[in-house]
C-alpha positions as CSV (number, residue, x, y, z in Angstrom):
1,X,44.9,46.5,12.6
2,X,41.0,46.2,12.1
3,X,39.5,44.8,15.7
4,X,35.7,43.8,14.5
5,X,33.1,45.3,16.9
6,X,30.8,42.9,17.7
7,X,27.2,44.6,16.9
8,X,24.5,45.1,19.7
9,X,21.3,46.7,18.7
10,X,18.8,48.6,20.3
11,X,15.6,47.3,18.6
12,X,13.2,50.7,19.4
13,X,13.2,53.8,19.7
14,X,11.7,57.3,18.7
15,X,13.2,60.5,17.3
16,X,11.6,63.8,17.3
17,X,12.8,67.0,15.4
18,X,13.9,69.8,15.5
19,X,10.5,71.3,14.9
20,X,12.0,74.1,12.8
21,X,12.6,71.5,9.8
22,X,10.6,68.7,11.0
23,X,7.2,69.7,12.3
24,X,4.7,67.5,13.5
25,X,1.6,66.6,12.3
26,X,-1.7,68.9,12.9
27,X,-3.8,66.1,14.0
28,X,-1.5,64.1,16.4
29,X,-2.4,62.7,20.2
30,X,0.5,64.2,22.1
31,X,3.6,66.8,21.8
32,X,6.7,65.1,22.8
33,X,9.5,67.4,23.6
34,X,12.6,67.2,20.9
35,X,14.9,64.4,20.5
36,X,16.9,64.8,18.0
37,X,19.8,62.6,15.9
38,X,22.2,63.3,18.1
39,X,21.0,62.8,21.3
40,X,19.8,58.9,20.1
41,X,23.2,58.5,18.9
42,X,24.9,59.6,22.2
43,X,22.6,57.4,23.9
44,X,23.3,54.7,22.0
45,X,27.0,55.1,22.7
46,X,26.5,55.3,26.8
47,X,24.6,52.0,26.4
48,X,27.4,50.3,24.5
49,X,25.2,49.7,21.2
50,X,26.9,50.0,18.0
51,X,23.2,50.3,16.0
52,X,18.9,51.0,16.4
53,X,16.0,50.6,15.3
54,X,13.9,54.5,14.7
55,X,10.2,53.5,14.6
56,X,8.4,56.1,13.1
57,X,6.1,58.0,15.8
58,X,2.6,58.5,15.2
59,X,2.9,62.6,15.7
60,X,4.5,62.7,12.5
61,X,1.3,61.3,10.9
62,X,2.2,60.3,7.0
63,X,5.5,62.4,6.7
64,X,8.5,60.0,7.0
65,X,11.0,62.4,6.1
66,X,12.7,62.7,9.6
67,X,13.0,59.4,9.8
68,X,14.2,58.6,5.8
69,X,16.6,61.6,6.5
70,X,17.8,60.3,9.8
71,X,18.5,56.7,7.8
72,X,20.0,58.1,5.2
73,X,22.7,60.4,7.7
74,X,23.1,57.3,10.0
75,X,24.2,53.8,8.4
76,X,23.9,52.1,11.5
77,X,20.5,52.7,12.3
78,X,17.3,50.9,10.6
79,X,13.9,52.0,10.2
80,X,10.0,51.0,10.7
81,X,8.0,52.8,8.8
82,X,3.8,53.4,9.5
83,X,2.2,52.6,6.2
84,X,-2.0,51.9,5.2
85,X,-3.9,50.2,2.5
86,X,-4.7,54.2,1.2
87,X,-0.8,55.3,1.4
88,X,1.4,54.9,-1.2
89,X,4.7,54.4,-0.4
90,X,7.6,52.7,-2.5
91,X,8.4,49.4,-0.4
92,X,11.3,48.1,-2.1
93,X,12.9,51.5,-2.5
94,X,12.3,52.0,1.2
95,X,14.3,48.6,2.0
96,X,17.2,50.3,-0.2
97,X,17.0,53.2,2.5
98,X,17.3,51.4,5.4
99,X,13.5,50.2,6.2
100,X,13.3,46.9,7.4
101,X,9.3,46.9,8.4
102,X,6.0,48.4,8.8
103,X,4.1,49.1,12.2
104,X,0.4,48.2,12.6
105,X,-2.0,48.3,15.7
106,X,-4.1,46.1,16.7
107,X,-5.5,47.1,20.7
108,X,-8.0,46.6,22.5
109,X,-10.2,49.5,25.0
110,X,-9.9,53.4,24.6
111,X,-7.3,54.7,22.3
112,X,-7.1,51.6,20.0
113,X,-7.8,54.0,17.1
114,X,-5.4,56.7,16.9
115,X,-4.1,59.5,14.4
116,X,-1.1,58.4,12.3
117,X,-1.8,54.8,13.2
118,X,-2.3,52.1,10.7
119,X,-4.7,48.6,11.5
120,X,-4.8,45.2,12.0
121,X,-6.6,45.4,8.3
122,X,-4.1,47.2,7.1
123,X,-1.7,44.4,7.9
124,X,-3.7,42.0,6.8
125,X,-4.2,43.4,3.0
126,X,-0.5,44.8,2.7
127,X,1.5,41.2,3.9
128,X,2.2,40.2,0.5
129,X,3.3,43.2,-0.8
130,X,5.8,43.8,2.7
131,X,6.8,40.1,2.1
132,X,7.5,40.7,-1.9
133,X,9.7,43.7,-0.6
134,X,11.6,42.2,1.5
135,X,10.0,43.7,4.8
136,X,8.5,42.5,8.0
137,X,5.7,43.7,10.1
138,X,5.8,45.4,13.8
139,X,2.5,44.7,15.7
140,X,1.5,47.2,18.8
141,X,-1.2,44.9,20.9
142,X,-2.6,43.3,23.6
143,X,-3.3,40.5,25.8
144,X,-7.2,41.3,24.9
145,X,-6.3,40.8,21.5
146,X,-3.4,38.5,20.9
147,X,-6.2,35.6,21.5
148,X,-8.4,37.0,18.5
149,X,-6.1,37.0,15.9
150,X,-3.1,34.4,17.3
151,X,-4.1,32.2,14.7
152,X,-4.6,34.5,11.5
153,X,-1.4,35.8,12.6
154,X,0.5,32.2,11.9
155,X,-0.7,32.7,8.7
156,X,0.4,35.9,6.9
157,X,3.1,35.6,4.8
158,X,5.9,37.9,6.4
159,X,7.1,37.6,10.1
160,X,5.7,39.8,12.6
161,X,7.4,41.5,15.5
162,X,5.6,42.1,18.3
163,X,6.0,45.2,20.5
164,X,6.5,45.7,24.6
165,X,6.2,41.9,25.1
166,X,2.6,41.8,23.9
167,X,1.8,44.4,26.7
168,X,1.1,41.7,29.0
169,X,-0.9,42.1,32.2
170,X,1.0,41.3,35.3
171,X,-2.4,40.7,37.4
172,X,-3.5,38.2,35.1
173,X,-0.4,36.4,35.1
174,X,1.8,34.3,32.2
175,X,-0.7,31.7,32.2
176,X,-3.4,33.9,31.2
177,X,-4.9,33.5,27.3
178,X,-3.6,36.7,26.0
179,X,0.3,35.8,27.3
180,X,-0.2,31.7,26.2
181,X,-1.2,33.3,22.7
182,X,1.9,35.4,22.7
183,X,3.8,32.3,23.7
184,X,2.4,30.1,20.9
185,X,2.9,32.7,18.5
186,X,6.5,32.8,19.3
187,X,7.0,28.9,19.3
188,X,5.3,28.8,16.5
189,X,8.6,30.7,14.5
190,X,6.0,33.3,12.6
191,X,6.7,36.2,15.2
192,X,9.4,37.5,17.4
193,X,9.0,39.9,20.5
194,X,10.6,43.0,21.7
195,X,11.6,42.4,25.1
196,X,10.7,45.8,26.6
197,X,9.1,45.1,29.8
198,X,9.1,48.8,31.8
199,X,5.6,50.3,30.3
200,X,4.0,47.3,31.7
201,X,5.3,47.8,35.4
202,X,4.4,51.4,35.9
203,X,2.0,50.6,38.6
204,X,3.7,48.0,39.9
205,X,5.4,48.7,43.5
206,X,8.0,46.0,42.3
207,X,9.1,45.7,38.9
208,X,10.7,42.2,39.4
209,X,6.9,41.1,38.7
210,X,8.0,41.2,35.3
211,X,10.9,39.0,35.4
212,X,8.5,35.6,34.7
213,X,7.2,36.9,31.6
214,X,10.8,37.8,30.0
215,X,11.9,34.3,31.5
216,X,8.9,32.6,30.0
217,X,9.0,34.2,26.4
218,X,13.1,32.7,26.8
219,X,12.0,29.4,27.7
220,X,9.5,29.6,24.4
221,X,11.9,30.9,21.8
222,X,15.2,32.7,22.8
223,X,16.2,32.9,18.9
224,X,13.5,35.6,18.3
225,X,13.9,37.7,20.9
226,X,14.9,41.5,20.8
227,X,15.7,44.5,22.9
228,X,14.4,47.9,22.6
229,X,15.1,51.2,25.0
230,X,11.6,52.4,23.9
231,X,13.6,55.9,24.0
232,X,12.7,58.8,24.6
233,X,10.2,57.2,26.9
234,X,7.1,59.2,25.7
235,X,4.4,60.5,27.8
236,X,5.6,59.8,31.4
237,X,6.0,62.4,34.3
238,X,8.7,60.2,35.6
239,X,11.0,58.3,32.4
240,X,13.0,55.5,33.5
241,X,16.9,55.8,33.0
242,X,17.4,53.8,29.9
243,X,20.4,52.3,30.9
244,X,18.8,51.0,34.5
245,X,16.4,49.1,31.5
246,X,18.9,47.3,30.1
247,X,20.3,46.7,33.6
248,X,17.3,45.1,34.1
249,X,17.0,42.7,30.9
250,X,20.7,41.7,31.6
251,X,19.7,40.8,35.4
252,X,16.7,39.1,34.2
253,X,18.5,37.0,31.5
254,X,20.9,35.7,34.2
255,X,23.5,34.6,31.3
256,X,26.2,36.3,29.1
257,X,25.4,33.9,26.2
258,X,21.6,34.7,25.9
259,X,22.5,38.7,26.6
260,X,24.8,38.5,23.2
261,X,21.9,36.1,21.5
262,X,19.1,38.9,21.9
263,X,21.3,41.7,21.8
264,X,23.3,40.9,18.9
265,X,23.0,37.4,17.4
266,X,19.4,37.9,17.1
267,X,18.5,41.3,15.6
268,X,21.1,41.2,13.3
269,X,19.3,38.4,11.6
270,X,16.1,40.6,11.9
271,X,17.7,44.1,10.9
272,X,21.4,44.1,9.1
């Protein structure tokens, strides 16, 4: 007898290597240790996850070979590419290969532009083509930029998935202009948010300071929230235990129904 398995999704991760087959871009801004396909699949199994979403990392520049080869080998995975207006990628074909989105960056301060990224302007210009191909957009942004782009974001012809909970600022609080803008676009139904809080809490003595931000997003629109591990936790001297991050989300969620919605039902609509 076949027993149906409820799909559970990790919606944000990266793979790297092996480097003899998939070398990094020469102009990359960081050099990560290898984190290969088998490692990621083993991590998913430890988390009790059945599906994953791999985001093309900037360290590979415009070379999507590793991502596409991994998707071809693993039908339970989906992908997020990086496209610029000058990049010639066959978007409709990419959807058939398991790609579901393209990632863009709109960040404030130092490091807002880096090799291998696509800009807010790229997103605005490419949004109609993404919509035509059945893809959505993914956006890495922060609380300083969100109030400036929120109105335009709600007019784009594609849904936008915002990474890392909008890089919220603990000190500014959940009533800050940036987090209020994030909640506004989430409430509009034009945006989704990835619940991945830990990078916003690295300098906090108590990570529970992030709980109010997750709870505010849940109150705003629980049907357009997904969870991501951010594995393999790049550029950190002491990477967190991925299972501990999942447990933190579950504890803050407070009930099994919400956990099931965020880990299963919502991502199934977005990525399947």
